[in-house]
N, C-alpha and C positions, 0 to 999 in steps of 0.2 A: 504494500500500500504506500502511496506517495505521501506528500506532506498534508497533514490534516490540521485545519485551524477552526476555531470557534469564536464568534463574536457575539456579544450581548448588547442589544440596544433596547433600553427600557425593559419590556417584558418579553422580548423576542430573542431567540437564539438562532444564529445562522451558522451552519457547519459546512465547510468546504473540504473536498478531498481532491488534490491534484495527482493524477495518475503518473506513475513512472514506468519506464520500460522494464519488463515486458508485459505490464498490466494492460488490459483492454476491457471494454464494456462487454458485459454478458447481456445481450439483447433480450433473451428469454427472461432472465431475472429482473431486468429493468422494467419490462412490460408487466411482470407479475406484481410488482410493488408500486406501480404508478397509480395515482388516484386514490390512495388510502384504501385499497382493496383488501389489504391484510392489516387488520386493526392494530396489531402491536408494533408495526413498523412505520417509520416516518417516510412519507413519499419523498422522492428525490427527483431532480432533473439533471440533465447533462448539458454542458456547454463546451464548444470547441473554440479554441483561440490559438494565437501564434505560440503560446507557451504550452499548449497541449490540451488534454481533456480534463475538465473539472466536473465533479459531481457535487451537487449542492442540495441541501435540505434546510428547512426553517421550521421553527415551532414557537408558538406563543402561549403564554400563560402557564408555563411549566417551569420546574427547577431541575437542575442537574442532580444526579444521584450523589455526587460529591457534596453538594450543598445540603442535601437531605441528611446525609450521614454525618454532617458536622454537628448535628444536634444529638440528643441522648436517645439511644435505641433500647427499646424493650424487646423481649423475645418475640412478641406478636408482630411488632413492626419489622424486625429483621427477617423473620421467616416469611412474612408476606411478600417482601421484596424478592427473596430467594425463590418462592413459589411462582411469582410472576415471571421471573427470568427463566425458570424451567419451562413455563408455558410458552414463552417466546421461542425458545430453542425448538420445542416440539411443534409449534405452529410452522416454523421454517421447514422442519423436516417433512411435515405433512404436505406442504406446498412445494416440495422438491427444491428448496432453496439451500444453498451451501451455508451451513452454520458457521463455517470458518470465516465467512465474510461479515459476520456480525461485529459491530464496533463495541467490543466488550471492554470498555474503558469508562469508569464511573463519571468522567467529565462529559461523556457523550451519550449517556443514558439519562432519559428525562422522566420526571415524575410529576403528576398533577397534585399539588398540595391539598386540594379539596377532596378528590376521589381516591387518591393514592394509586391511580392507574399509571402504568409505565409505558413509555414509547422508546423503541430502540432504532438504531440505524443499521441497515444492511447495505453494504456497498455492492452493487451488482457488477462484479468484475471477475475476470479470470486471471490466474497467476498472481494472486494476492501475495505480496512480498512480506507483509507484516501481520499475518493472522495471529490472533490470540486464542489458544486452545480453550474450549469450553471448560474442561476440567480445571485448568489453571485459574481461570476467572473465579469459579465457585470456591476453590480452595483458598484463594487469597481474600475473599470477602470478609471473614470475621476480623482480619487484621486491619481493616480499614474503619472499624466501627468502635465507638465509645459506648459501652453498655452501662445501663443503670445498675446500681449495686443492690437494689431492693428486689432481687429475684434470685431464684435458684439457677445457676449457670451450668448445670450438668449437661444441658442440651448442646452447649458449645463443644464440650469434649466429645459428645456423641457425633456431632457434625464433623469434626476434624478427624475422628477415628475412621470415618468412612473412607477417606482418602488414604489413610495409612494401611487399611486392611484390604483395599480393592485396587489391584494393579490395573485392571481394565475398567475404565469409567463407563457407566451405563446411565443415560439420562432417566430411564424408567426406574431403575433400582434406586437412584439418588432421590427421585421424586417420592418413591415409596418410603424411604427413610425420613424425609422431611415431614410427610404426612403422619408417620408414626410419632415423631417428636411432638407434633402439634396435637396429638391425641385424637386425630380425625380418622374416619373410615370412608374410603371411596367406593361408590357403587357404580357399576358400569352397565349400560344397557346392552342387551343382545337381541338379535333377530328372533322373534318368537317362532318363525317357521324353520329355523335351523339351529339345533341345539349343539352342534359340533363346535369344539373349541377352535378359535382363530388366533393365530400367534401375532405378535406385535408387528412383524414385517408386513402383514397384510395391510396395515394402515398406510404404508408408504406407497403402495402401488394401486392405481385405480383400475377398474374393469376395462377401461379403454386401452390400457397398455399391456395387460397380461390377464390370462384367464385363471391362473393358479398362483398361489403364494410360493415364492422361491424357498421359503424356510420350512413351512409345515405341510405344504402340498395341498392344502384345502382350497376349494374354489373361492375366489374373491367375491364375497357377497356383501349385502347392505350392512350386516353386523360389523364388518371390519371398518366401515366408514362412519358408523354412528357411535363410536366410542367417545364418551364424554371425557374432557380433560379434568384431571383431579382438581385443578385450580377452580374450575367452574363449579364443582360439587361443593367445595369448601366455602367459596365466596371470599373476595378480597376487598370489599368496599367498607370494611369497618372503619369507624371514625378514629381519629387520633386520640390516644389515651393521655391523661395527665401524667407527667413524668416528674419524679423527685429530682432534686438538684444534684444529689450525690451520683457520681459516675464510676464506672469500672471499665478499664480497657482490657484487651485480650490477654495481656501479660499477667494481669492480676487474676483473671479467670482461670488460667492454666497453671498459675503458681510458678511462673517462669520469670527470670530476670530479664530475658530478652526474647522477643517474639520469634526471632530466627532460630532459637534453640528447639522450637517445636518439632522441626523435621527430624531431630535426633532423639526426642524425648519419647519414653515409653508410656503410653496412656493406660491406666488401670481401669478395671471395670468389666462388666459383662458385654457380650457382643450386642451391637445395636440392631442388626437386621432381624426382624421378626416377621410373623405372618400377618399381612393385611388381607382381609377378605375381599376378593374380587368376584363379582357375579357375572356369569355368562361367558367371558372370554379371558384368556390368559395373555395379558398385555405386557408382562414383565420378562419375557424370554429375551435372551441376548442374541443378537445377530452374529453369526459366526464369520461370514465372509461377504464382501461386496459381490454384486452379480450384474450380468447383462441380460437384457431381454432382446432376443433376435426377432425383429418385427415381422419378418417374412414368415416365420414358423411359430411365433409366440413361444419359442423355447427359452428356458431359463438356463443361463450359463454361470455357474459359480466360479468366481475368480479366487480360487483357493490356494494360490501359490504367490510368493513375493514377486516373481517374474512369470507372468502368464502370457504365453504366446498364442496368437491366432493366425491362421493361414491355411494353405492347402498341402503343406508338406507333412505327410502322415508320420514321418520319423522324428519330427522336431517340434511339432505344435501340440499344445495342450487342448486346443479346440480346433477341430478340423472342419474346414469348409471345402468339401471336395466337389460340390455340384455347382460351382460358380467359377468360370474361367477368368473372370475379371479380378479375382483375388490373387495376390502374390503368394509365393511359397511360404515365406515368413513375413507376413504383412505387418503386424504390430505386436508390441509387448505392452501389457498393462502392468504397471509397477506399483507395489504397495510399500510405502516407506513412512514410518512414524505416523501411522494413521492418516496419511494423505495418499492420494492416488494420482498416477501420471500415466500418459500414453505416449509411446514413441513409435514413429513410423520408420520402417527399415527400407527407405527408398523404394516403396512399392510402385509398381508400374502405373496404377490408376489412382494413387493418392489416398490419403486419409483426411476426413473432415471432422472437426469438432464444432458443434453448434453451427454448421454450415460454412465454416471457415477451413480452408485447406491448411494443414500444418506442415512445417518443414521436416525433411528427413533427418533422422538420428538426433532429434532434439526433444527432450521431455516437455510435455505440455500437461499441466494439471487439469484433472477432471473432477467433477463433483456429482452428488446425487441429482439425477435428472438430466445430466449432460447427454446430448444426442451425438452419436458417433456414426459416421458413415465410412465403411471400408469399401472403396470403389463404388459399387451400386448396392451394397448391403447396409441396411439401417439397423442400428442397435440403440438402446437406451441404457445408460449406466446408473446403478443404484448402490448406495452404501448403507 
């Protein structure tokens, strides 16, 4: 990501992001967030100038999360913010937007002081050079807060223990843990005409792009799309509570002299993860691998290796396309690295296209959930 600036005039914030090479606009994502169609995301516009491409967004009558956190935080206030941010991430996933493009910086996340509703920025770009991992954002949140002293702070230890005990971050498992800390129970609707379980991956793929879920193998039915968000069940419109003047920061909560020592500290106590009753569908399963949908056949292709090769060479390819002469012997590799995904074209005869743009040979190009890939004249959609 290029240089990002924020200006505040009266009650309005104006945020600008100047793209740097090799970043480029993702037209599909730009179209998806234009016109406030996704409620949690700030609409943005693009401008082209001699200095390059600038993405701009503005918002009025809200405050930055940085300003909000400058006050005293209760358990309820803090966890409501966390729950809303989880909902933002899941809304992006459900709309096939790349969550790595969320501006996960408290200076650029905005909150309505009256309703406590949050608005975030998602930069619709490819090859984001400064993505902030979702896991890192949530892990650092308690260290930015000043907590009131007049509460039991065991929940903060539970919160931080999740990251210590879970090597692989799952937004669904994390949400489950937050709900348990809040003492809530989430109920999820199911399709009364279909009692079979539907896994979490079903929610990411619509019936238009695939007939069956790549993870559980069940038909993609209405139940998979009618799952309620846990934030919706709990409700996040509670009014601001009165706060005592005494405060407590994260160092005092953990009993540490320095917040940085947490990474090496051993937290005592029982395991956090417990059983939350979920009705109708199992939405907390973990996705094992990213996958492709081959549009011609509606086949699901699990990208289950760090270097996954596609082509028509039966001796060297992980997925063989033998019935299409336009495909090269070793057409592309899909690379998985540090939970990010890339495609590289091996100088194929008929080229590779990412979101309708031809990509250069032997150069890694980052791809995201919902990216459309064309190998010669074969169309695929990538999901993670």
